[in-house]
N, C-alpha and C positions, 0 to 999 in steps of 0.2 A: 504496498503499500504506502503511496506516495504522499510526501510531507502534505499535500494540499489535502486529499483524499483524509490523509489519519485526522485535520486540525476541525474540517468540514465533521468527522466524526465522530472527533471529541465537542465541538457545539451540539449536535444533535443529542447526545448524552447530556449534555450538562441544562439544557434547554426542558429534556422527559424530565430530568432528574426537580427541575423546577417548577416545572407545572402539577408534582404532587401535591406539591403548597406543604408539606408533610416534613420536609425536613429531613437527614442523617436516622432517624427515630421512626421513621416511615420503612426508609429501607431496611433495619435491623425488624422490623415488624411481620417483613414482607418476609423473614429469615433469610438474606443474602448469609452464604459461607464466607466469599472470600471481598476484597476492598473494590470495588468498581473503581474502572481507568481514571474517573475526573478526583478522584482523591488520593493517586500514587503520587508523590516527589520524583520532580525530572533525576534521571541518573546523576547527574552531576552535583544535586543538592542533596541527594545521598551519598554520594564518594566525598565532599565537601564534609558529611555527618559525622563518618569517622575519622577525620582530621583533625575538629570541634571537640573530640570524645563525648559522645554520645553517654556514657558514663562516668558522670564526672568523677575529682578528687571527690573522696569524703574528707578533707581537709578545710575545704571553705564549708562554713557555715551563717547564711544569713542573721543579722543581728537579729534579737527579741529586747527592746525595749519596754519595762516595767514605769506605766504613766503616773504611777503611787510609789515608785521607791524614791527617795534622798530628795535632794532640795532639786529644784527647778535649774537653779544653774547647771545642774548634772545631766539633767534631762535634755536641757538645749545642746548641752556640749555631745550626746550621744547622738541626740538626732543632727546636727549639725555632720560628723564625721561619718556617719552610716548614709548622708545622702548625697556626701560631697565622692565617697569613697563609691558605694552600691547603687545609692538610688532607689535603695527597697530594705524594708526595714515590715519587721511584725512590732505591733502592741497589746498588751495584755495588759488588766484592771484601765480599760478603757469607760469604763463606764455602760456599756452598752447591757441589758441583760440577756441571760444567757437563753432564758423563754423564748427571746422574742428573735436572734439568731438562727434558734432552733426552726422557730415558725416560717423566717421568710426563707429559708431550706425549704422546709416540706412545701411552702406553697410555690415555689417554684419546680419543685418535682412533680407535684400534683399535675398543676398547669401543663408542663411536657409532657404526662403521660396520661393524659387529658383527653376530653373531646377533641378527635380533630377535628370536626365542622367550626369550634371556636380558632383552632389555628387558621383553617384556612381564611375566616373574615377576616384577621389581624394580616394573613401574609402581607410583603411590601416588602420592597425594597427602598421605600422612600422616606431618607434621613429628616425629613420634615415633621411626617406624622408622631403624635404623641405619645401613642400606643401604635407597636409593629412584631411580626412575630417572621421569622426568616433563618434560612441558614446560610452563613456566606454572606453578605454584604459588597464582599467583591465577585463574587461567584463567576463574573463576565469575563474577571481582569487577571485575577491572580493564576499563577502557571498550575495550581493544584488548587484545589478546595479541600478545608479544614473540619474534618471529623466530626463536628459540634453543632447546636439550634440554639435561636438565641429570643428571650423574649425582651424587649426593650421600652420603656416607659422616660419618653422626654419629658423635660422641662426647660427649654431652653430659649423659646422666643418672646410668650408675654408673660412667663412667669402665673397662668393663670391655668396649671391643670387642671382638668374635667375629669374627678376618680372615675365617674361612669364609664371610661373608656376604657381603663382596666379589667382585666377578666376579674369577674365577681372570685373566683374560686382563690384568689391569690390577693386580692385587692385591700382589705384594710390592714393585711400583718406588711403589706407594701407601703401603704404609706405612711405607716407605723414605722417602720425599720429607717425609713428618708430620714423623718422628721428627728430619729436619736442621729442619725449617721451626720447629717446636716450642725448640730451641734458638737460634733467629735470633732467633723472639718473645719469648724470655728475656732475650737482650741490647736488643733494643731498647726494653722494658719497663726496662729499666737508662735505658736514656739519655731515656729520655720523664722517668724521677723526676727524675733529676738537671735537667731543664727546667724543672720543675714546681718544682724549688729543696728537693727533697725527698734523701731516705737513696738509693742505685739501687736497694734492697732493695725500695724501699716499695712500687709498685706489683703487684711478681711478689707479695709475700708475702701485701697484703691482700685482693688481687682474688684470687689464684691465675688468673686468666683462661686461661693457658695449658695449664689441664690440661682443657677441655673446647673443645671444637675442632668447626667442621663445615666439611669438604675439599669444596669443590663447583666437579665439572670439566664446563666448559659447553662447547657445540658448536655454533656459529651456521654451517650449511650457507648458499650461494650464493642470491642472492635475486634474484628479476627484478623486483621493480620497490622497491629500494632506500629508494625517495626518502619511499613512503606508509606505510615503518613503522618499528619501530626494535628494534634486537637486545636489549636494555635498555632501559628508560621508566627516566626520570630518579627515584633514587632516593638516601638516603641506608643508611650499612650501620646496623642495628640491634644492632653487638656493639662491644665494645671499640678492637678492631682487623684490620683486615684486610691479609695478603698474597698478591698475586696476582702471576701468573705469566702473562703473555701472547705469543703468537708476533708476530710482524713482521707481521701483515698492519694492525692499528691497525682503530682504531673506537671506543676507548673516552674519553671525552671529560669533562670538569670541567668546573662552570659557576663562571667567576671574571669577577665586575665586569660579570654578567650576557650573560658570551661564554662559549660552549661552545669551551675551549681541549683541543686534540688531547695527550692522554699519547703523546706517540712512541714508539714502541718501540728498547728502547736494549736491541742483542744481551749476553743474559747478567743483565739490572737484573731487579730485581724492583720491585712499584708496592706501594708504601705506603698506605694509610688508614685515618685517625682514624674512628671509631664513632660511633656514639651515644651509648652511657654514657660511655667517653673524656670526651667537650665536657662533659656533665652534671658526673661527675663533679669537673672542673677548673673547672667552673663555665664554660667559653667559653672557656680560657685555649686549651684544642687545640679545633679546629674541624673538626666533622663533617659535609661539603661535600655537596650534592649530584651525581652523576654518570651517565654515561649512556652505553651503544653502540650506535651505527647498523647498521642494517643495510650487508651490501655486496655488489654485486653479482659480487666472486669471494669463494673461500671456499672450503674451509669456515675458518673464523677460530674459534681453539683457545683458552682460558682456564683456568686453575686456579687455583680462590681459597681461600685456608685463613682462613675466620673465626673468629677469639678470642673466644670467649663464654662460660668458665668452667663449672665444673659443675653444670645447675643445679641437679638434685636434691638436690649435697648439700652446696650453699646453702641452704635450704631453713631449716635447725635450727642450724647451726653459725654462729658470730658472728667479729664481724670488721668494724668501722664505717670504709667505706674515704678518707670524706672528712678524717678527724683525722693534723691537721698541714700540711693545706694550706690556707696563707694566701691569701684572698679580696681581692682588688684593690678590686674592685666588687661584694660578694654582693646576688646578688639574688632580688628577693621571689618569690612565685609566680605572680604575674599577670605578671612580664618572664618569667618562665622558661615559661609558657602560650601568651604572644603574640609574644614577641622573637623572630626569625630564628636559624629551625635550632631552637627548640624545638620545638614539636611533632612531632616526626618519630617521636621514640617513640608519640607517641599516631598517627597515623600507621600505622605498620607493623603494628597490632593493633587495627586501628579495624573496625569491624562494621557494618551499617548498622543496624544499634539505636540505638552510638552514633551516628554521624551521623545519624538522625531525633531521637537526643534528646540532641545536640550536648553532652555529654561527654567526657569526656578517660580514656581507657582509659590504663592503665599497663602497658608490658610486663610478660610473668609470667617472664617473663628478666629482667628490669632489677627489679623488687619482689624476687624472691630470690636477686638478688646483694647486695644493699644489707642484707637478712637479718643482720647478721651480728653487733654486740658487747652482749655481755647490760648492757655499763654505757651506761643511754640517758641521762645526765647529760646533761641540753640547755646548750647553748655559745652565749654569748651572740652572738660574733663568726661564729657562721657563719649560711649565708643559709637564709630560710626553708625554703626546699626541705629542706634538709637537718635541720628540726624536723619536716615532714610526715611524712619517710618513715623518723624516729627514733620517732615515735609509730605507725605502722604497724608496727615493728619487734616493738614491743612483743607483740603479737596472734599473731606467727610462732608460739608457742611451745608452743600450743594446737594439737594436732594433727587435731583435727577443721576445720584451716584447711592446708589441705594444698596447694592446687597444681596437685594434680597434673591428670589430662587425663578425669578421672571427674566424669561432673555430679552434684550435688546433687540428693538426692531433693527431687520437689515439697513435699511435705508435712514438709519439713525447714529451717524458717525459722528463725533467731533473728536478735535486734538486740542488739548489744551498747555499751554507750554506753562512753566512754571519756575522761574529765576530765586533764588533762595543765596542768600551771602550772610555768613558770618562776620559781624564786625569785630576790628580787633579791639580786644581790654588793652586798658591802659598798662603800660609797661611789660607790653607784650610785643612781642620782636612780626610783625606784619605777613612775610611772607609768609611765617610758619601758621601764621593765626587762620591768615583770610580761604576761604570753603566753596565750592559754589554745587548747586545741585542746578542740573536742570533735568527735568519729569517732564514727561510726555504721556497723557493718556489718552488712548484711545478706546472707546465702547464699539463695540456690535454685537450681530447676533452671536458670536462664539463667548463674550463675555469682556469683561475687562484686563484690557494689555497695561503695563506701567513698565516703561522704557526708563530707565535712571541716570545717567552717568554722573560722577560724580569729580570735580577736579580737584583735586587735593596736593598739599605736598608731593614731587616728584616718585619719593618711595613708597607712598601710596596710591597712587594712581588708578582708580578704578573702573571698571563700567559694567554694571551688573543689569539682569533683564528681570523682571518678577514680573509673575503674571496671577491672578485670580480668574476664575471662570464658575460659568455659574452651571449648579449645581442642574445634574442631568441624571432622571431613574435609568438601569438598567434596561435590558428590553425584556 
């Protein structure tokens, strides 16, 4: 079979799987005895897997932090150390009732093992919906599907979630769980602010990231060939941070020193991991790291993750710059940000066939929205170049035609806007070293919004980068 025929066959299998609207659990219920081809990882990935040590050294262990032990300064120090080295840690004595943890896990199980018609009604890959069920949001983009199904409850756009949209079988426990987790999230933001040397309320007030969230309830059925596939492929989280509850089966792994390290389940513990946005706004002081979930021959494995993203819609035209006050030890240039370890993550999360073809760097819509905050866009020399870029983009956010919603722009409506920003010299500083100019071109068309950005800086850091954001489109 030729490559073209093989690809056509793969697309047919993907559509057949997608059309059932029952996910991986539906395949298992049919009694499959082997892993379907659409879930099998490419040979080069499986080979690479061996080099990365699928069975990691037992010498590494994800830190566990007791939130009620010792002085607050000691806890802050532990969080800073683990967040900068691992990007992951577990917390115990967090204040969430054990009965509630058990209840949300049971509610997740009951939904995924319950009525297939309810799943079909909720089945969608449209992330704008408040509640949806699907298997593999990137089903038509990824090289291999993951062995899991997902129920998602979103509170991202207007802050008004209709509880009746949540399946009744898990509605009450999901809402109660989220209320408790938001309180814990606010407490962790205080600790992270202190870890960055800021006022304890800084991140909470400046980002408001716990106001917008996604509750993601994963179900990983037992797999007949776990060595051929993954429950969740390697990725980092495009959020501020994530709180995860996992059962005792295990399978979650974190990439640390080129080894996959198991996040051993601790009864009653919650896993905390830093997301891409916190890595970016801390200029890399807090790390967002790759992690994945192995498939398993036993199961189901169940996990419930709460992603804190902030309210995307309310951030569009409100202002408040999140970087003010953070002291950078080693400010990054755009080039460093776009090519260093951990950076392109945000770009990867919203990349499209077009951006891969043109080799441009897309900027995640939610990240851009969260950074559109302060009316006072006075440039500050000691901030990183990436700060200057986003402040230039902020000034365009006040034009309501620049809306960042999911409505495509009219093909006839194209406009080009030139923007020039120059940083004035500061008293006592060398003008040649200080003056920086930004030329920014905005083009809107049916494909979305394109930013072409050129920075004129001292010769040692002269850069030219292109950033793009794209209108979200549901997969077929």
